[in-house]
C-alpha positions in Angstrom: 140.9 61.5 36.8 140.7 64.1 39.6 144.4 64.0 40.0 146.6 67.0 39.2 149.1 65.9 36.5 152.5 67.5 35.7 154.7 66.7 32.7 156.4 64.1 34.9 153.4 62.4 36.4 151.1 62.9 39.4 151.7 65.7 41.8 151.3 65.8 45.6 147.8 67.1 46.4 146.7 68.9 49.6 143.3 69.8 51.0 143.1 73.3 52.4 143.3 72.0 56.0 146.5 70.2 55.2 148.3 73.5 54.3 149.2 74.5 57.8 151.0 77.7 56.8 148.1 79.0 54.5 146.3 82.2 55.3 143.0 83.7 54.3 142.9 87.3 53.0 139.5 88.9 53.5 136.3 87.8 55.2 135.6 84.1 55.8 133.7 82.0 58.2 135.1 81.0 61.6 137.7 78.2 61.1 137.6 78.6 57.3 141.1 77.2 56.9 140.3 74.2 59.0 138.0 72.8 56.3 138.9 70.7 53.3 137.9 73.4 50.9 137.7 77.2 51.2 134.7 79.4 50.1 135.8 82.8 48.9 133.0 85.4 49.2 134.1 89.0 48.5 136.2 90.4 45.7 139.8 90.4 46.9 139.3 87.4 49.2 142.2 85.0 48.7 144.0 81.9 49.7 147.6 82.7 50.2 150.6 80.3 50.9 154.3 80.2 50.3 156.1 77.3 48.4 159.5 76.1 47.3 158.3 74.3 44.2 158.7 74.2 40.5 155.0 73.7 39.7 151.7 74.7 41.4 148.2 73.7 40.6 144.8 74.6 42.1 141.5 72.7 42.2 138.5 75.0 41.9 134.7 74.8 41.5 131.8 77.2 41.4 128.1 77.6 41.2 126.2 80.5 39.6 123.1 81.4 37.7 124.3 84.1 35.3 127.5 85.8 36.5 130.5 83.6 36.7 133.3 84.2 39.3 136.8 85.0 38.1 140.0 84.1 39.8 143.3 86.1 39.7 146.6 84.4 40.4 149.5 86.4 41.9 153.1 85.3 42.4 155.0 87.5 44.9 152.3 90.2 44.7 152.2 90.4 40.9 149.2 89.1 38.8 150.3 86.4 36.4 146.9 84.9 35.4 143.2 85.6 35.5 140.4 83.2 34.4 136.7 82.5 34.9 135.7 79.4 36.9 133.3 77.3 34.8 130.5 75.6 36.7 130.0 72.8 34.1 133.4 71.3 34.8 132.7 70.5 38.4 135.9 70.3 40.5 138.8 70.8 38.1 142.5 71.5 38.1 144.3 74.5 36.7 148.1 74.9 36.5 148.9 78.4 38.0 152.7 78.3 38.0 155.4 76.2 36.3 159.2 76.2 36.1 159.6 78.3 39.2 163.0 78.3 40.9 162.7 75.5 43.5 165.3 77.2 45.8 163.2 80.4 46.1 160.3 80.9 48.4 157.4 82.1 46.3 154.2 83.7 47.7 151.2 82.4 45.8 147.9 84.3 46.1 144.7 82.8 44.7 142.2 85.7 44.7 138.5 86.0 43.9 138.6 88.7 41.4 134.9 89.5 41.3 132.3 90.5 43.9 129.6 88.5 45.5 126.5 88.6 43.2 123.7 89.6 45.7 121.0 88.9 43.1 122.0 85.3 42.6 121.1 82.6 45.1 123.8 80.2 43.8 126.8 82.4 43.3 129.8 80.8 45.0 133.4 80.0 44.5 135.5 77.2 46.1 139.2 76.5 46.4 139.3 72.7 47.0 142.9 71.6 46.8 146.4 72.7 45.9 149.0 70.5 44.3 152.7 70.8 43.6 155.7 68.7 42.4 156.7 65.8 44.6 159.7 67.4 46.1 158.0 70.8 46.6 157.3 72.1 50.1 155.2 74.7 51.9 157.0 77.4 53.8 155.8 79.9 56.3 155.1 83.3 54.6 156.6 86.3 56.2 154.2 88.3 58.3 152.6 91.5 56.9 153.6 94.8 58.4 150.0 95.9 59.2 146.3 95.1 58.4 144.0 97.3 56.2 140.3 96.9 55.6 138.6 98.5 52.6 134.8 99.1 52.4 133.3 100.4 49.2 131.3 100.1 46.0 132.0 99.2 42.4 135.3 101.3 42.5 136.6 99.1 45.3 135.3 96.0 43.5 137.5 97.0 40.5 134.7 97.3 38.1 136.0 98.7 34.8 139.6 97.7 35.3 139.4 95.3 32.4 138.2 96.3 29.0 138.3 99.6 27.1 136.0 102.6 27.4 133.5 101.2 24.8 132.7 98.2 26.9 129.4 98.8 28.7 127.9 95.4 29.6 127.4 94.8 33.3 129.3 91.5 33.5 132.0 90.1 35.8 134.5 90.0 32.9 135.0 93.7 33.3 135.7 93.5 37.1 139.3 93.0 38.3 139.9 93.5 42.0 143.5 92.3 41.7 144.6 95.5 40.1 142.5 98.0 42.0 143.5 100.9 44.4 142.9 98.8 47.5 145.2 95.9 46.5 147.8 98.3 45.2 147.7 100.3 48.5 148.1 97.1 50.5 151.1 96.0 48.4 152.8 99.4 48.7 152.4 99.2 52.5 153.1 95.5 52.8 149.7 95.1 54.4 147.3 92.2 54.9 144.1 93.4 53.3 140.4 92.7 53.5 137.7 94.0 51.1 134.0 94.3 51.3 132.4 96.0 48.3 129.2 95.9 46.1 128.7 97.6 42.8 125.9 100.2 43.0 125.6 100.2 46.8 126.0 103.2 49.1 125.9 104.6 52.6 122.1 104.9 52.9 120.9 103.9 49.4 122.2 102.6 46.1 122.6 104.1 42.7 118.9 104.0 42.0 117.8 105.1 45.5 117.1 101.6 46.7 117.2 101.7 50.5 118.2 98.0 50.7 121.5 98.7 48.8 123.5 100.0 51.8 126.8 98.4 52.8 126.8 99.5 56.5 124.0 97.2 57.6 126.0 94.2 56.4 129.3 95.2 58.1 129.1 92.8 61.1 128.4 89.7 59.1 130.6 87.5 56.9 128.8 88.2 53.6 125.1 88.8 54.3 124.6 90.6 51.0 124.0 87.1 49.8 120.7 85.4 50.7 118.8 82.1 50.7 119.2 78.6 52.2 122.2 77.7 50.1 124.1 80.8 51.0 123.2 80.5 54.7 124.6 76.9 54.6 128.0 78.5 53.5 127.9 80.8 56.5 127.2 84.2 55.0 125.1 85.2 58.0 127.7 84.3 60.6 128.9 87.2 62.7 132.4 88.0 61.3 135.2 87.6 63.8 137.1 90.9 63.6 139.9 89.5 65.9 140.6 92.9 67.5 140.2 94.8 64.2 142.5 96.3 61.6 145.2 98.9 61.9 143.5 101.0 59.2 140.0 101.1 57.7 139.5 102.9 54.4 135.9 103.7 53.5 135.1 104.7 50.0 131.3 105.2 49.9 129.1 108.0 48.7 129.4 107.7 44.9 126.2 105.9 44.5 124.3 107.9 47.1 125.4 110.9 45.1 124.3 109.5 41.7 120.8 108.5 43.0 119.8 112.2 43.2 119.5 112.1 39.4 117.4 109.0 39.3 113.6 108.5 39.4 112.1 108.1 42.9 112.5 104.6 44.4 109.4 102.7 45.4 109.6 100.0 48.1 107.6 96.8 48.3 104.8 98.5 50.2 104.5 101.1 47.5 106.1 103.9 49.5 108.0 106.4 47.3 111.4 107.8 48.2 112.3 111.0 46.4 115.7 112.5 46.7 116.0 116.3 46.1 118.7 118.9 45.8 118.4 122.6 47.0 119.3 125.7 45.1 122.8 125.5 46.6 123.4 122.1 44.9 123.4 120.4 48.3 121.0 117.7 49.4 117.7 118.7 50.9 117.7 119.0 54.6 115.8 115.7 55.0 118.2 113.8 52.7 121.3 115.4 54.2 120.2 114.6 57.7 119.7 110.9 56.7 123.1 110.7 55.2 124.8 112.4 58.1 123.1 110.1 60.6 124.1 107.1 58.4 127.7 108.2 58.3 127.9 108.8 62.1 126.2 105.4 62.8 128.6 103.5 60.4 131.7 105.2 61.8 130.6 104.3 65.3 130.1 100.7 64.3 133.4 100.5 62.5 135.1 102.0 65.6 133.5 99.4 67.9 134.9 96.6 65.7 138.3 98.2 65.1 139.1 99.9 68.4 142.7 100.8 67.5 142.3 101.6 63.8 142.9 104.9 62.0 139.7 105.3 59.9 140.1 107.1 56.6 137.0 108.1 54.5 138.0 108.7 50.9 136.0 109.9 47.9 136.4 111.5 44.5 137.7 108.9 42.1 134.5 109.6 40.2 133.6 113.3 40.8 130.8 113.8 43.4 128.8 116.9 42.4 126.5 117.0 45.4 127.8 115.1 48.5 131.3 116.1 49.5 130.3 118.7 52.1 127.6 116.4 53.5 130.1 113.6 53.9 132.6 115.9 55.6 129.9 117.2 57.9 128.9 113.7 58.9 132.6 112.8 59.7 133.2 116.0 61.7 130.0 115.5 63.7 130.9 111.9 64.5 134.4 112.9 65.6 133.0 115.6 67.9 130.1 113.6 69.4 132.3 110.5 70.1 135.5 112.3 70.8 137.3 110.2 68.1 140.5 111.9 66.8 141.5 108.9 64.7 139.1 109.5 61.8 140.3 111.3 58.7 138.9 112.5 55.3 140.9 112.3 52.1 139.8 113.5 48.6 141.3 111.4 45.7 142.1 112.4 42.1 139.1 112.2 39.8 139.2 110.1 36.7 137.7 113.0 34.8 140.9 115.1 35.6 143.7 112.5 35.2 142.7 110.0 32.4 143.6 111.2 29.0 144.5 108.3 26.7 142.4 105.2 26.0 144.8 103.0 27.9 144.4 105.1 31.0 140.6 104.8 31.0 138.4 102.0 32.3 135.3 100.3 31.0 131.7 101.0 31.9 132.4 104.7 32.8 134.5 103.6 35.8 138.0 104.7 36.8 140.8 103.1 34.8 144.3 102.0 35.8 145.8 105.5 36.1 143.1 106.7 38.6 143.6 103.5 40.7 147.4 103.9 40.7 147.1 107.6 41.8 144.6 106.7 44.5 146.9 103.9 45.9 149.8 106.3 46.0 147.8 109.0 47.7 146.2 106.7 50.3 149.5 104.9 51.1 151.4 108.3 51.4 148.6 109.5 53.7 148.8 106.4 55.9 152.6 106.7 56.1 152.1 110.3 57.3 149.9 109.1 60.2 152.5 106.7 61.6 
């Protein structure tokens, strides 16, 4: 049966477009909540609704080739469950809360915990229905105080936040956006949040120097890091409706651009070789520095066009950058001067190498662990409070 069953019998089931008070966190297609089911694209994207109910279920489905999507369930902003969505089961029901106080309004967040897999034509995740006990009801969730967008790489995806330091496989199991610095920052500030992030990607090139792995060129679209007919049918190449923009935009890019300087030259499809080089002063060569500075200026200008009233904060340092900090700062300062934009800021965060000491503070895959993410959230939220 495709019915959601409680201990007492069949529950009331609701398609997404029947939940009038539901909201979408993160990037979605136009009218995403007016459809029967909801496609979640980015890590941190979520269906959120408020209920007075004793029991809540969700109907989910997915497609993928290798890397399964994971879902995190939060009740009133705290993660209570996390599970992979298995494609072989089709559309299926999962109980996500039981024995709640039916007199209390509980905020339920059903979050995609893992990033879009740009190398997979089929990678997708759907929330199809929600169910609850017969006498349960939806309520209107209280409005958030502000809106924050986060743009980043694997750190913003939450790679390494599950598993210990010995875990090295590149698999979605070790990614947990629900507990990362971005979500923590948003919870501290009572903010609606949106995240776009890709492991290994950068400002102008990725961890291996790949010129295609740059986040800024995808900023205006819903989720154009995905490709192919199936993804296009889901709306990944739609222009994203910024609806006037966010109050704050936090950009955490540069870690992979920095790391690429120690990699072999990248060769594009035409056979052209791209070699990154560092001068005696441990700064990028003039050619590479110029490209990065122009990339930073161009991206900040685009972010400003889409978020006219936002305070934009460029952060770095959760993994130490040996080469790029001064180049990033130069790009920011030149943009501010050229465009007369006083609402752009730079903020260095605590490095995992300096603050993580015990195995429980460290993450997997050489990425920041819980302690670094907690400290980053505190520092960013304090900085944002100081701007108001």
